[in-house]
C-alpha positions, -999 to +999 in steps of 0.1 A: -359+397+162-358+413+127-349+390+098-328+416+081-296+410+100-299+373+095-305+376+058-276+401+055-253+376+074-266+348+051-257+367+019-223+377+033-217+341+043-226+328+009-203+354-008-175+342+016-179+306+006-182+311-031-150+333-030-132+307-009-140+279-033-125+301-060-094+308-038-101+345-037-084+363-009-114+387-006-134+358+008-120+367+043-135+402+042-170+388+036-165+360+061-154+384+088-184+407+082-208+378+082-193+365+115-198+398+132-235+398+123-240+361+132-225+368+166-255+388+178-280+365+160-268+333+176-264+349+211-300+361+210-311+326+197-296+309+228-267+293+210-237+304+231-211+282+214-222+293+179-220+329+191-185+325+205-175+307+174-183+339+154-156+357+174-131+331+163-143+333+127-138+371+127-102+367+141-094+338+117-106+360+088-077+383+095-053+353+096-067+339+064-064+373+047-027+375+057-019+338+049-036+337+016-016+369+006+018+354+013+039+353-018+016+373-039+042+399-046+018+427-052-007+445-031-042+436-042-032+405-063-047+371-058-030+349-033-002+325-042-004+302-011-008+267-025-034+241-016-018+214+006-027+180+021-021+165+055-011+130+065-036+106+083-019+113+117-028+150+114-064+141+109-065+116+138-052+145+160-079+168+146-107+143+153-093+135+188-092+172+196-128+176+183-140+148+206-121+160+236-132+197+232-168+186+227-168+164+258-153+191+279-179+217+266-208+193+273-194+186+307-191+223+316-226+229+304-239+198+323-261+189+294-251+153+287-286+143+274-293+175+254-290+168+217-290+205+208-260+210+232-241+182+216-248+195+181-238+230+193-205+218+208-195+194+179-204+219+152-187+248+170-154+230+177-155+213+143-159+248+128-129+260+147-107+232+135-120+232+099-117+270+096-081+269+107-075+242+081-092+263+054-072+294+063-040+272+059-054+260+025-056+224+036-076+205+010-094+181+035-109+211+053-138+208+028-145+172+038-148+183+075-171+211+064-195+187+046-201+169+079-201+200+101-225+219+078-249+190+077-250+188+115-254+226+117-285+224+095-302+203+121-291+226+150-304+257+133-337+242+123-342+232+159-334+267+170-359+282+145-331+299+124-346+290+090-326+313+068-294+302+085-303+265+082-310+271+045-276+287+041-260+257+058-279+233+035-263+252+006-229+252+024-230+214+026-234+212-012-208+240-018-183+223+005-184+193-018-178+216-048-151+234-029-133+201-022-135+192-059-122+226-070-093+226-045-085+190-054-081+201-091-060+230-080-038+207-058-033+183-087-023+212-111+003+225-087+017+190-078+041+175-103+032+139-114 
């Protein structure tokens, strides 16, 4: 497999994350394009959950573009959707859904003892949930991403996807920076 598509997807993915941290609506364009490239890359690498996840990411890029543009008032202006927080009950539901979906996926694949299958399932379903939260501008999405990205590094190294694993190492660090940036944004928009 040529390294060019993976490197292009990595660069687009990096642009997506940097723009998302800065709350730029254009992040969703870069994220959608990266997802379309990663779809083929992960399928060929034998990571079906990661490949299917890319379809979801491409679709959620459209949702994110629309949601982040709500209230902007002008075509082409930066989004006005505020950063928000969720209560602990919401997060318990997210974690329960992550566990249930991962267990079902592992059961369907009949790979109970396969560490790579577990990492694939947990990181894929975690990515679904965290991306939805990011598209809705939920601050804690970044905390989920720190854990998911770290797990994904291990998965991609095991699959021999070194440029992608390097990207997810960087994503882990950037997710922390994203959380700090969005926390500052949340504090600025929330009256004391």
